[in-house]
C-alpha positions in Angstrom: 58.2 22.2 30.4 56.4 22.5 27.1 56.4 26.3 27.4 60.1 26.4 28.1 60.8 24.2 25.1 58.8 26.4 22.8 60.5 29.5 24.2 63.9 27.9 23.6 62.9 26.9 20.1 61.7 30.4 19.3 65.0 31.9 20.7 67.1 29.5 18.6 65.1 30.2 15.4 65.3 34.0 16.0 69.1 33.7 16.5 69.5 31.8 13.3 67.3 34.3 11.4 69.3 37.2 12.7 72.6 35.5 12.0 71.5 34.8 8.4 70.3 38.3 7.9 73.6 39.8 9.1 75.5 37.4 6.9 73.3 38.4 3.9 73.7 42.1 4.7 77.4 42.1 4.9 78.1 39.3 2.4 81.0 39.9 0.0 80.8 38.7 -3.5 83.5 36.1 -3.7 84.5 33.8 -6.6 87.8 32.1 -6.6 88.3 30.0 -9.8 91.3 28.0 -11.0 93.4 29.1 -14.0 95.5 26.8 -16.0 99.2 27.1 -15.3 100.5 24.4 -17.6 102.8 23.1 -14.9 102.7 20.9 -11.8 105.8 22.6 -10.3 105.3 24.6 -7.0 104.6 28.2 -7.7 106.2 30.6 -5.2 105.4 34.2 -6.0 103.0 36.3 -8.1 103.2 39.9 -9.2 100.8 42.0 -11.4 101.7 45.3 -13.1 98.0 45.9 -13.8 94.9 43.7 -14.0 96.0 42.2 -17.3 99.8 41.8 -17.1 101.3 39.5 -14.5 104.2 37.2 -13.7 104.6 34.0 -11.6 107.8 32.2 -10.6 108.3 28.8 -9.2 110.6 25.8 -8.7 112.8 24.3 -11.5 113.0 27.6 -13.3 109.3 27.9 -13.7 108.4 31.4 -15.1 105.0 32.3 -16.4 103.4 35.5 -17.7 100.0 36.6 -18.8 98.8 39.6 -20.9 95.1 38.9 -20.4 94.4 38.6 -16.7 95.4 35.0 -16.6 93.0 33.6 -19.2 96.2 32.2 -20.7 99.5 31.7 -18.8 102.6 31.3 -21.1 106.0 30.0 -20.1 109.2 31.9 -20.4 111.8 29.2 -21.0 115.5 28.9 -20.8 116.3 31.4 -18.1 117.4 28.8 -15.5 116.7 25.4 -14.0 117.2 26.7 -10.5 114.2 27.3 -8.2 112.9 30.8 -8.4 111.3 32.3 -5.3 110.2 35.9 -5.9 109.5 38.5 -8.5 108.9 42.3 -8.1 108.8 45.4 -10.3 109.9 48.9 -9.6 108.0 50.3 -12.6 106.3 49.0 -15.7 109.7 48.5 -17.2 112.1 47.4 -14.4 111.7 44.0 -12.7 113.8 41.6 -10.6 113.6 37.8 -10.1 115.6 36.0 -7.4 116.3 32.3 -6.8 118.6 29.6 -5.6 122.4 29.8 -5.7 122.3 33.6 -5.6 120.5 33.9 -8.9 119.2 37.4 -9.8 117.7 38.3 -13.1 116.7 41.8 -14.3 114.4 43.1 -17.0 114.3 46.7 -18.2 111.6 46.2 -20.9 108.6 45.1 -18.9 109.6 41.4 -18.6 110.2 40.6 -22.2 113.9 40.0 -21.8 115.6 38.9 -18.5 119.4 39.1 -18.0 121.3 37.6 -15.1 123.3 40.1 -12.9 126.0 39.3 -10.4 124.8 39.0 -6.9 128.1 38.3 -5.1 126.6 35.2 -3.3 125.7 31.6 -3.9 123.2 31.6 -1.1 119.6 30.9 -2.0 117.6 34.1 -2.4 114.0 33.9 -1.4 112.7 37.5 -1.5 113.2 40.8 -3.3 111.5 44.2 -2.8 111.9 47.7 -4.3 112.0 50.9 -2.4 112.2 54.3 -4.0 115.1 56.0 -5.8 116.7 52.9 -7.1 116.8 51.0 -3.8 116.3 47.2 -4.0 116.7 44.6 -1.3 117.1 40.8 -1.5 117.4 38.2 1.2 117.4 34.4 1.7 119.1 31.5 3.5 122.0 31.7 5.9 121.1 35.2 6.8 122.0 36.7 3.5 120.9 40.3 2.9 121.8 42.2 -0.3 121.0 45.7 -1.4 121.3 47.7 -4.6 121.2 51.4 -4.9 120.9 51.4 -8.7 117.7 49.5 -9.4 119.4 46.1 -9.4 122.3 46.8 -11.8 124.8 45.9 -9.1 124.6 44.4 -5.6 126.5 44.5 -2.3 126.3 42.1 0.7 124.9 43.7 3.8 124.8 40.8 6.2 125.1 37.0 6.5 124.2 34.7 9.4 122.0 31.7 10.2 118.4 32.9 9.7 116.4 31.8 6.7 114.7 35.0 5.5 111.4 34.5 3.7 109.8 37.8 2.8 110.6 41.5 2.6 109.0 44.9 2.1 110.5 48.4 1.5 109.2 52.0 1.6 110.9 55.2 0.5 114.6 55.5 0.0 115.6 54.5 3.5 113.3 51.9 5.1 113.1 48.1 4.6 111.8 45.1 6.6 112.7 41.4 6.3 111.1 38.5 8.1 112.2 34.9 8.6 112.2 31.8 10.6 112.0 31.8 14.4 109.8 35.0 14.4 112.8 37.1 13.2 112.0 40.6 11.9 114.9 42.9 11.0 114.6 46.4 9.7 116.7 49.2 8.2 116.2 52.9 8.4 119.3 53.9 6.5 118.8 52.4 3.1 120.1 49.0 3.9 123.5 50.1 5.2 122.6 48.2 8.4 119.7 46.2 9.8 118.5 45.9 13.4 116.2 43.3 15.0 112.6 44.2 15.9 110.6 42.4 18.6 108.0 40.2 17.0 106.7 38.6 20.2 106.6 35.2 18.5 108.9 32.4 17.7 106.8 31.1 14.8 108.3 31.1 11.4 107.3 34.3 9.5 106.7 33.8 5.8 105.2 37.0 4.6 105.2 40.8 5.2 103.3 43.7 3.6 104.0 47.3 4.6 101.2 49.7 3.6 103.6 52.7 4.3 106.6 53.4 6.5 104.5 53.0 9.6 101.6 50.5 9.0 102.2 46.9 8.1 101.4 43.2 8.6 103.5 40.0 8.9 102.2 36.5 8.8 103.5 33.0 9.5 103.0 29.6 10.9 100.7 28.8 13.8 98.0 31.2 12.6 100.3 34.1 13.1 99.3 37.6 11.9 101.2 40.6 13.3 100.4 44.3 13.0 102.4 47.5 13.4 101.4 51.1 13.2 104.8 52.5 14.2 107.2 51.0 11.6 107.8 47.9 13.7 108.9 49.5 16.9 106.2 47.2 18.3 104.3 44.3 16.7 101.0 43.0 18.1 98.8 40.0 17.2 95.9 40.7 14.8 94.9 37.2 13.8 91.2 36.9 14.8 89.6 34.4 12.5 92.9 32.9 11.3 93.2 29.1 11.8 96.0 28.2 9.3 99.6 29.1 8.8 100.1 32.1 6.6 102.5 32.4 3.6 101.4 35.5 1.7 99.7 38.8 2.5 98.6 41.7 0.3 96.4 44.7 0.9 94.5 46.7 -1.7 93.8 49.7 0.6 94.0 50.6 4.2 91.2 48.3 5.3 91.0 45.5 2.7 93.5 42.7 2.5 94.0 39.0 1.9 96.2 36.3 3.5 96.8 32.9 2.0 98.5 29.8 3.4 98.3 26.2 4.4 95.6 23.8 3.2 94.3 26.2 0.5 93.4 28.8 3.2 92.3 32.2 2.0 91.3 35.0 4.4 89.9 38.4 3.8 89.8 41.5 6.1 87.7 44.6 5.6 88.7 46.3 8.9 92.5 46.6 8.6 93.2 43.1 10.0 91.2 43.4 13.2 89.2 40.4 12.1 89.5 37.9 9.2 86.9 35.8 7.4 87.7 32.6 5.5 87.0 32.4 1.7 86.6 29.3 -0.3 89.6 28.8 -2.5 88.5 25.5 -3.9 91.8 24.0 -2.9 93.2 22.0 0.0 96.8 22.4 -1.0 99.3 25.0 0.2 99.1 28.6 -1.2 102.4 30.5 -1.2 101.6 34.0 -2.3 98.8 36.4 -3.3 98.6 39.7 -5.2 95.7 42.2 -5.8 96.4 44.9 -8.5 93.0 46.4 -7.6 90.4 45.8 -4.9 88.2 43.6 -7.1 90.7 41.3 -8.7 93.5 39.2 -7.4 95.5 36.0 -7.8 97.0 33.4 -5.5 99.6 30.7 -6.3 100.8 27.5 -4.7 102.0 23.9 -4.9 101.2 21.6 -7.8 101.1 24.5 -10.2 97.9 25.9 -8.8 96.7 29.4 -9.8 93.4 30.8 -8.5 91.8 34.0 -9.5 89.3 36.1 -7.5 86.7 38.2 -9.2 84.0 39.9 -7.2 83.2 43.3 -5.9 84.6 44.1 -2.4 82.7 46.3 0.0 79.2 46.0 -1.5 76.7 46.1 1.4 73.0 45.4 0.9 71.3 48.0 3.1 67.7 46.8 2.7 65.7 44.0 1.1 62.7 46.3 0.8 62.0 46.6 -2.9 62.5 50.2 -4.2 59.7 51.4 -6.5 62.3 52.7 -8.9 66.0 52.7 -9.8 68.0 55.5 -8.3 71.6 56.5 -8.1 72.5 58.8 -5.1 75.1 61.4 -4.9 78.3 60.1 -3.4 79.1 61.0 0.2 81.3 62.7 1.2 81.8 64.9 -1.8 84.4 66.4 -2.2 86.3 63.4 -0.6 89.8 62.1 0.1 90.5 59.2 -0.3 87.3 57.2 0.2 83.7 57.9 -0.7 80.4 55.9 -0.6 77.9 55.5 -3.4 74.3 54.4 -2.7 71.9 53.0 -5.3 68.5 51.4 -5.5 67.8 48.3 -7.7 64.1 47.9 -8.5 64.4 44.8 -10.7 66.9 42.0 -10.2 69.5 41.8 -12.9 73.0 42.6 -14.0 74.4 45.8 -12.6 77.5 47.8 -13.8 78.9 50.7 -11.8 82.1 52.3 -13.1 84.2 55.4 -12.5 85.7 57.5 -15.2 88.1 60.5 -15.1 87.5 63.8 -16.8 89.0 62.4 -20.1 86.5 59.5 -20.1 89.1 56.9 -19.1 87.7 54.1 -16.9 89.6 54.2 -13.5 87.5 51.8 -11.4 85.1 48.9 -11.8 83.0 49.0 -8.6 80.1 46.7 -9.5 80.0 44.1 -12.3 77.6 41.4 -11.3 74.0 40.3 -10.9 72.2 41.9 -7.9 68.9 41.2 -6.3 66.3 43.9 -5.8 67.2 46.2 -2.9 69.2 49.2 -1.7 73.0 48.9 -1.8 76.1 50.9 -0.8 79.6 50.5 -2.2 82.7 52.2 -1.0 85.4 53.5 -3.4 89.0 54.2 -2.4 91.0 56.1 -5.0 94.3 54.2 -4.6 96.7 57.0 -5.6 94.5 58.8 -8.2 95.2 62.6 -8.6 92.8 65.3 -7.5 90.1 66.3 -9.9 86.7 65.6 -11.3 85.5 62.1 -11.7 82.2 60.6 -12.9 80.4 57.4 -11.8 77.9 55.7 -14.1 75.4 52.9 -13.4 73.8 50.7 -16.0 71.2 48.0 -15.3 68.5 46.9 -17.7 66.9 50.1 -19.1 68.3 52.3 -16.4 71.4 54.4 -17.0 72.5 57.4 -14.8 75.8 59.1 -14.0 76.9 61.7 -11.5 80.0 63.9 -10.8 82.2 63.7 -7.8 85.4 65.6 -6.8 88.6 64.1 -5.3 90.3 66.8 -3.4 93.7 66.0 -1.8 
């Protein structure tokens, strides 16, 4: 009996050690911190033009903006007292806000001035999304779907009904998807002239949708629902492993890396295209309504009670070994040339602050891959170019007295 007990204890200890080792090896630096909104009103949507300039809308006409990555959020007052539900931008200049009683506001100067435009409806509008070539779609309660073919200057009613639509996404000049209560997904392949139902295989209310391109996308909703399509919505399948809360907002930074937020302060991350999700600590227990990541390392989420949380931490750093290297070393990226993802391996001989940045041929920084304290060991970080053009790039590491840089080639 004693031998069996010792054997069992040894097995349990080994299991814990292996589990902790795996968690340590694949741990992702995660830091969600609260930012001051200056309001207790529910915040419904967030959108960033870059890592510094962003906008948030919420109830009772709440409209906030930041020019410094959320260090300070300032109100834009006097637009309306109606609840505002969504904000999106077509470019650095052209943006749209939608809200209750058919309210649509448009900016053509990067969000400095907003002017109301006629929507043709008094139905509450809860979502807006831009396609290409001037296409814009809005939807909301009582089955209302609107479209614009001139970047939001004028709007026409496409459909009405009974469904409460919650979220939308558009790609190209012809394709758009809208999700809503009761598991409804409706899509257009003709620029919003008409919409047709897609089979979601759920009756749970859907609150968020994010399409990576015209084929691949995700939808989320109540009852821990995450749906995935790789054929434009011809079929949707569950991809909710690890999700245990209702989902309200989804955003992906690249093909593999995405976040979902929802009930009870839930935040989930996936590094494998939604096949599995891991919970992150938001520091909140209240509902989160939306999330947006302008790059892979920085993102925001917003929710009830005026809550804004910010995530700073490098995604995709893997500690390959705890064996202490005898010197600092920066390896050549692999593959090289590459498109669109490459891996960079480096050795840290002394624990301390590490910076790894990427620059274009003109010396402009285009990516911040590592910006944190690391323990001694060997690391690997993946970089996805996210739309950068072909050409020569340089990556540079700085830590203590060690500085090195190498050249790599993006070839599309």
